[in-house]
N, CA, C and O atoms as CSV, one atom per row, in Angstrom:
chain,resi,resn,atom,element,x,y,z
A,1,MET,N,N,8.828,-2.316,-13.734
A,1,MET,CA,C,7.902,-1.461,-14.714
A,1,MET,C,C,7.154,-0.393,-13.822
A,1,MET,O,O,6.510,-1.135,-13.080
A,2,THR,N,N,6.972,0.381,-13.596
A,2,THR,CA,C,6.191,1.422,-13.455
A,2,THR,C,C,4.811,1.590,-13.804
A,2,THR,O,O,4.427,1.561,-14.973
A,3,ASP,N,N,4.169,1.739,-12.967
A,3,ASP,CA,C,2.684,2.207,-13.246
A,3,ASP,C,C,2.917,3.759,-13.617
A,3,ASP,O,O,2.083,4.056,-14.472
A,4,TYR,N,N,3.754,4.884,-13.290
A,4,TYR,CA,C,3.772,6.591,-13.659
A,4,TYR,C,C,4.968,6.537,-13.693
A,4,TYR,O,O,5.701,5.856,-12.975
A,5,ASP,N,N,5.354,7.508,-14.830
A,5,ASP,CA,C,6.374,7.962,-15.002
A,5,ASP,C,C,6.739,9.375,-14.645
A,5,ASP,O,O,6.192,10.086,-15.488
A,6,PRO,N,N,7.418,10.129,-13.776
A,6,PRO,CA,C,6.633,11.441,-12.957
A,6,PRO,C,C,7.450,12.091,-14.320
A,6,PRO,O,O,7.940,11.366,-15.185
A,7,PRO,N,N,7.492,13.215,-14.346
A,7,PRO,CA,C,8.081,14.410,-15.753
A,7,PRO,C,C,9.284,14.680,-15.087
A,7,PRO,O,O,10.249,14.940,-15.805
A,8,PHE,N,N,9.427,14.675,-13.969
A,8,PHE,CA,C,10.969,15.232,-12.867
A,8,PHE,C,C,11.252,14.329,-12.207
A,8,PHE,O,O,10.393,13.579,-11.743
A,9,ALA,N,N,12.705,14.159,-11.976
A,9,ALA,CA,C,13.072,13.733,-10.936
A,9,ALA,C,C,13.238,14.528,-9.748
A,9,ALA,O,O,13.624,15.696,-9.764
A,10,PHE,N,N,12.783,13.530,-8.179
A,10,PHE,CA,C,12.374,14.256,-7.193
A,10,PHE,C,C,13.990,14.424,-6.552
A,10,PHE,O,O,14.769,13.519,-6.254
A,11,THR,N,N,14.181,15.862,-6.461
A,11,THR,CA,C,15.323,15.746,-5.829
A,11,THR,C,C,15.423,16.623,-4.243
A,11,THR,O,O,16.364,17.352,-3.927
A,12,GLY,N,N,14.529,16.409,-3.614
A,12,GLY,CA,C,14.684,16.971,-1.899
A,12,GLY,C,C,14.981,15.829,-1.203
A,12,GLY,O,O,15.291,14.735,-1.675
A,13,THR,N,N,14.838,16.228,0.248
A,13,THR,CA,C,14.857,14.954,0.820
A,13,THR,C,C,13.920,14.840,1.684
A,13,THR,O,O,13.406,15.902,2.034
A,14,ILE,N,N,13.433,13.662,2.255
A,14,ILE,CA,C,12.346,13.539,2.786
A,14,ILE,C,C,12.995,13.015,4.487
A,14,ILE,O,O,13.427,11.906,4.799
A,15,LYS,N,N,12.849,14.342,5.412
A,15,LYS,CA,C,13.239,13.754,6.753
A,15,LYS,C,C,12.054,13.542,7.597
A,15,LYS,O,O,12.342,13.892,8.742
A,16,LYS,N,N,10.698,13.068,7.511
A,16,LYS,CA,C,9.756,12.348,8.443
A,16,LYS,C,C,8.472,12.331,6.919
A,16,LYS,O,O,8.154,12.852,5.850
A,17,ALA,N,N,8.076,10.961,8.245
A,17,ALA,CA,C,6.922,10.868,7.215
A,17,ALA,C,C,5.903,10.201,8.112
A,17,ALA,O,O,6.227,9.212,8.770
A,18,LEU,N,N,4.940,10.601,8.151
A,18,LEU,CA,C,3.741,10.530,9.323
A,18,LEU,C,C,2.752,9.303,8.680
A,18,LEU,O,O,2.438,9.421,7.495
A,19,VAL,N,N,2.216,8.029,9.510
A,19,VAL,CA,C,1.513,7.749,8.865
A,19,VAL,C,C,0.065,7.260,10.071
A,19,VAL,O,O,0.147,6.574,11.090
A,20,ASP,N,N,-0.999,7.831,9.540
A,20,ASP,CA,C,-2.441,7.591,10.501
A,20,ASP,C,C,-3.183,6.314,10.512
A,20,ASP,O,O,-4.028,6.068,9.652
A,21,VAL,N,N,-2.827,5.327,11.664
A,21,VAL,CA,C,-3.528,4.563,11.279
A,21,VAL,C,C,-5.112,4.660,11.897
A,21,VAL,O,O,-6.054,3.916,11.624
A,22,SER,N,N,-5.092,5.702,12.722
A,22,SER,CA,C,-6.525,5.657,13.331
A,22,SER,C,C,-7.844,5.294,12.536
A,22,SER,O,O,-7.939,5.358,11.311
A,23,GLY,N,N,-8.741,4.945,13.309
A,23,GLY,CA,C,-10.202,4.446,12.378
A,23,GLY,C,C,-10.585,3.313,12.104
A,23,GLY,O,O,-10.078,2.435,12.802
A,24,GLU,N,N,-11.397,2.943,11.238
A,24,GLU,CA,C,-11.723,1.495,11.411
A,24,GLU,C,C,-10.755,0.843,10.019
A,24,GLU,O,O,-10.445,1.442,8.989
A,25,PRO,N,N,-10.431,-0.574,10.422
A,25,PRO,CA,C,-9.536,-1.283,9.546
A,25,PRO,C,C,-10.804,-1.627,8.668
A,25,PRO,O,O,-12.022,-1.744,8.810
A,26,ILE,N,N,-9.716,-1.736,7.555
A,26,ILE,CA,C,-10.176,-2.187,6.027
A,26,ILE,C,C,-10.439,-3.505,6.067
A,26,ILE,O,O,-9.337,-4.016,6.265
A,27,GLU,N,N,-11.513,-4.648,5.973
A,27,GLU,CA,C,-11.683,-6.253,5.802
A,27,GLU,C,C,-11.523,-6.276,4.321
A,27,GLU,O,O,-12.270,-5.636,3.581
A,28,ASP,N,N,-10.349,-7.166,3.811
A,28,ASP,CA,C,-10.759,-7.423,2.042
A,28,ASP,C,C,-10.945,-9.027,2.263
A,28,ASP,O,O,-9.945,-9.743,2.206
A,29,ARG,N,N,-12.157,-9.556,2.502
A,29,ARG,CA,C,-12.783,-10.694,2.579
A,29,ARG,C,C,-12.673,-11.343,1.203
A,29,ARG,O,O,-13.307,-12.397,1.141
A,30,GLU,N,N,-12.173,-11.070,0.321
A,30,GLU,CA,C,-11.844,-11.679,-0.693
A,30,GLU,C,C,-10.373,-12.018,-0.365
A,30,GLU,O,O,-10.210,-13.235,-0.452
A,31,ALA,N,N,-9.360,-11.426,-0.052
A,31,ALA,CA,C,-7.953,-11.493,-0.472
A,31,ALA,C,C,-8.417,-12.491,0.863
A,31,ALA,O,O,-8.247,-13.680,0.595
A,32,GLN,N,N,-8.773,-12.331,1.753
A,32,GLN,CA,C,-8.842,-13.546,2.843
A,32,GLN,C,C,-9.677,-14.688,2.969
A,32,GLN,O,O,-9.897,-15.258,4.038
A,33,VAL,N,N,-10.296,-15.125,1.487
A,33,VAL,CA,C,-10.498,-16.142,1.189
A,33,VAL,C,C,-9.041,-16.735,0.281
A,33,VAL,O,O,-8.218,-17.636,0.441
A,34,ARG,N,N,-9.280,-15.699,-0.683
A,34,ARG,CA,C,-8.053,-16.302,-1.241
A,34,ARG,C,C,-6.891,-16.959,-0.848
A,34,ARG,O,O,-6.409,-17.927,-1.435
A,35,MET,N,N,-6.482,-16.466,0.072
A,35,MET,CA,C,-5.609,-16.884,1.414
A,35,MET,C,C,-5.752,-18.244,1.993
A,35,MET,O,O,-4.931,-19.162,1.980
A,36,TYR,N,N,-7.014,-18.203,2.533
A,36,TYR,CA,C,-7.306,-19.742,2.864
A,36,TYR,C,C,-7.245,-20.247,2.054
A,36,TYR,O,O,-6.367,-21.013,2.451
A,37,LEU,N,N,-7.466,-20.616,0.909
A,37,LEU,CA,C,-7.732,-21.836,-0.178
A,37,LEU,C,C,-6.755,-21.798,-0.583
A,37,LEU,O,O,-6.722,-22.781,-1.324
A,38,ALA,N,N,-5.392,-21.090,-0.663
A,38,ALA,CA,C,-4.118,-21.391,-0.801
A,38,ALA,C,C,-3.626,-22.230,-0.301
A,38,ALA,O,O,-3.009,-23.180,-0.784
A,39,ARG,N,N,-3.931,-21.869,1.118
A,39,ARG,CA,C,-3.483,-22.939,2.469
A,39,ARG,C,C,-3.913,-24.810,2.505
A,39,ARG,O,O,-3.516,-25.685,3.275
A,40,GLN,N,N,-4.921,-24.882,1.258
A,40,GLN,CA,C,-5.639,-26.209,1.012
A,40,GLN,C,C,-4.365,-26.848,0.685
A,40,GLN,O,O,-4.333,-28.040,0.378
């Protein structure tokens, strides 16, 4: 199941993808608490 159905198929070629990881990291405190509780 997908949340997005495009109106047409992508027929191109992706030759390069750049990911910028600079900046302040985002912390999901609720996810951290769920993870710690799941370990117990």
